[in-house]
N, C-alpha and C positions, 0 to 999 in steps of 0.2 A: 504493498500498501505506498510504503515511504517513498519508493521511487518511483510511481507512477505519479505520485503528488508534483516530484520532484523535476520528471518529464514534462508535467502539464504547465510547472511554472515555466521552465525553459521559452515550452513554446509560446505562451501568452504573451513574454518580453520578447518575442521575434515578431509576434503579430501585432502587439500592440500599435507599432507604429504606422499599421496601415491604414486604419480608419478608426477613429472613436466615434462616429455620429451615426453612420447609416448605410454602413456597408454590409447591406443584405443578400449574399451569392449573387454577386450582379455578372461581372466578368471574371471572377476569382475561383470560379469553377465550386461544384457542388460540395467538396467538403471544407467549406469555410460556412463556420457557424458563428451565432453570437453567444458569449456568454456575459450576463448580467450580473453586476455586484451592486451592495447595496452603501448608499453613503454614509459615513459614522455619524452624522446628522440624522440620519432617520428621516432623511425629506426626498429622497428619489432614489432611483437605480441608474446607473449608467453601464452601456455596453463596450465590451471589448471584442474583437474576433479574435475568434480561433480555429488554427487547421485541423481537421480531424486525422487522425491515422487509422481510426480501426474502418474495418470495411461490414461487420456484421450491426445487426441492432443490438445485441445483447453488449458486443464491445464499445459501440459509440454511446450507448446509455452512461457504462461503467466510466468510458471516456467524461463524459460532460459531468455528470455526478463528483468525479473527483477534482475536476475545474473550480464545481462548486465550493469544493470543500478549501482550497486554495486561496491564500488572499493574494491578489492583483499587485503589482508594481505599486501603483497608485496608493499612498497609505492614507487616504482618505476616504478609500472604500474599501468594503469588509465581502468577502466570499458569504453568501449566505447560510451555508453549511458547516460554516466554522465560526457561530455566535453559541456554545455549550450545549447543543443538541444532537443527536445521532440518527440517524435514518436506522430503523430496526428491520423493515422488512419493505421489500415491494413485490407488484405484482402487475404484470401489464395483460389486460386482456378485452378484444375488440376494440383498438387502437383508444383504451383508457390503461394511465398508469396510478397505481396507487401506491402511495407514499406512507408508512407507517412510521411515524417519529416517537422521539421520547419527551416523556414529561415536562422537560426543561425548555420544551419549545413554549409553553403557556407561559413561562418567567416572561419574555420578553415582552416588551412594552407594544401595546396593541399595535400602534404604527408599525414599528420596528416589525411583528408579524405579517401586517399586511405587503411591505417591501419585500421582506421574503418571498412569501408567496409567489409576490408578484415575478421576482427574480427565477425562482424554481420554473415557472411556469412557462415564463416567456423562452425558458432557455431550452426546457425539457420540448415543448410540444413544436419545436424543429425539425424533431425527428418522424420521421415517415410513417413510424407506427403508433405514435400518440397523437391524439387530437386532445383531449383532457388528462388534465391530473387532479385528483381528490388527495388530500392529506388528512391522517389519521392522529390520533395521540396512545400509543399502546393500546390500539386496538379499538378504542372509542373515537366517538365524534368530535371532529373539530367544532368551534361556536365561535362565531363572531362577537363584535363588542353591542351589539342587540341581544345577544343569546339567540341567535337564528344558527341552523345547520350552516356552516362550510361546506359546500357541496362540491361538483365538477367543476373544475375552471379549464377556463380558455385563455389566449393569450389576449383576448380582443375585451377581456374586461379589465385590464392593466394597459392605460392610456398614459403615455409620460407628456406632461404637461410642464415644458421647460420655457414657458413665455414665450414663444414664437407660438404655439399652433392652438392658445386658448381662446381666441377671439377668431377663430378661421372657421368662416361659414360657406356654404354652396348652396345655390341652387339645384335643387332635385325634382323633376316629374317623372313620378312613378304610379303604376297601374295599382290598385288596390282592391280587394275583393270582399262586399259586405252582405251580410245576410238579407234574404227579402222578407215582405212580410209575412211568409207561411213559415220563414225558418227553415226550409228545405231546399233551397237553392240558394245561389249566389249573383252578386250584380256587380259588375266593373266600373271603376269609378277611376279617373285622373286625379293627383293631387300634384299639385304644386308647392312646394315650402323651402326656406333653407336649414338646413339640418349644420350641428355640428361635427368636422371634418374627424376629431377626435372620435365620434363613432363610424361605425361600419355601415355603409348603405343596406346589408341586410338588416342590421337592426334598426336601423332607423324603420326600414317597412314595417317590423315586428311594432316596433312602439307606434307606428301609426295606427294600426289594424286594432292594437288595444285602447287605444282612444276612441277610437270608435268612428262611424260618419261623420262630416259636418254637416251641418243643417242645411245646406244648399242639395244633399244628395236624395231624391226623393224617391220615396219606396226602399231608401237603404235604413239596414237596420244594425246596431252592433251583433258581430260573429263572435266576439270571443268574452269571457267574462272578463268584466273593468279592473278588477283585484286580482289578476293574474301578475305577477312579477316575473322578468326576463332573469334568467340565471345566467347563461350566456347565449351568444350568437356567432358562431364560425362558419367561415367555407372553406373548402380544401379537396380537392382534383374535382370540382362540380358538383357538390355534395354540400348543402348548409345544412348545417346542424343547430337545431334549436332547442334549447334547453329552458324550459319552462317550470314553476312552481305547483304545487296540486291543486291552487284555484282554476286552473286550465280545463280542469276536468268537470267540474261545476258551471254548467253550461248556464247561457242567461236565455229567460223568456221560452221559446218554444224552439229553439236553433239546436240540430242534432248535430252528434260529436262528427260526422262527417263533414256538415257546413263548417265549422271551426278548424277540421284538422284542413281543408284543404282552400280555405280561406288565407292563411298563411304559405300554403305550398302553392296555389297559384299565383298570387301575389311575388313571393319568392323568385320562381319560376318566369317571372316576365324581366328578374334581371338577367343581363347577358352573361354571368359567369356562374350561374344556379341553371345546374340541368333535375339535381333533384332534391329531396329536403328530407330530413329526419327528425321527428320531434321526440324530444326528450321530456321526461315529469321527473324533476330532483333526478336527473341523470338516469334515468332508466325508462325502457320505451314500456308503456304500458299495455298488459295484455291484452285491454279491450281493443288495440288498434289492428288492425288485420296485417299490417305490412311493417316491416323496420322501417324501410324508406316509401316514401310515394314520389309520384309523377304530377304532373300538370291532370287536372281532372274538368274539362270544358262539359261534360255532360250535366253537371248541375249549376250551369251559369245560363243564367237568361236576360233577355233585354226587356229593361222596363217598357210597359205602356205607356203613352205620351197622351 
């Protein structure tokens, strides 16, 4: 283990000069990864590029974990896995990585805990076989500052606000599908609105669906329970993974579950980078769902009468 850490330190020293800001595998090859570290002030994370040596998934995972345990050259940053707690166990299944850590993790200040999670998740979800990460504490659930369970996490949950992106907005024109009056069909409508580029366009679409139709949409009704909370939204290889809390399963009015599901699916597939959608509830595919991934369904879309 000490030898591997020493190798990791030497490689980080060599790679630090490449880029400290945005070197996301562009012209440098697929073996360039981003390793995230936590500032000593516990206010942000910083990325260092790193050249991967391992070729297998297992080797790459071990190599990144070693890097996350090794403090970088810049003394004002710390490795997230060098803060007094240990990774006790790890398990990967269906693109989800479960990390079980020692109880010392909960002794960290809450802000530091969040930054540690951000650094770990943003680093490890770069691996092709890892879409989401969840942390448990000695086999028990991890809770946030509000007493809520910290479920599966994806990289898009953790956005860097370095002062340059806070007030950046773009105008988006998206097609959203809301429920019709009977609750058994969908009606499409276009919406133009400025959104923060700190969020992905996919998350923006889901947020707008939960917010419901505007007063201008004749014959349109909410298709999703407005109490639904978004846990994460991310897209990889054309599949958009939408992780919602349990309120999603409580339908509103007389809307069917299929309408709620395809409200999300059809709206997201309108985006050019999404071909399929997987909807999770607290990180799991509900047993009531007829499929693990969904494609566009226009059979339940109707054109309202004028």
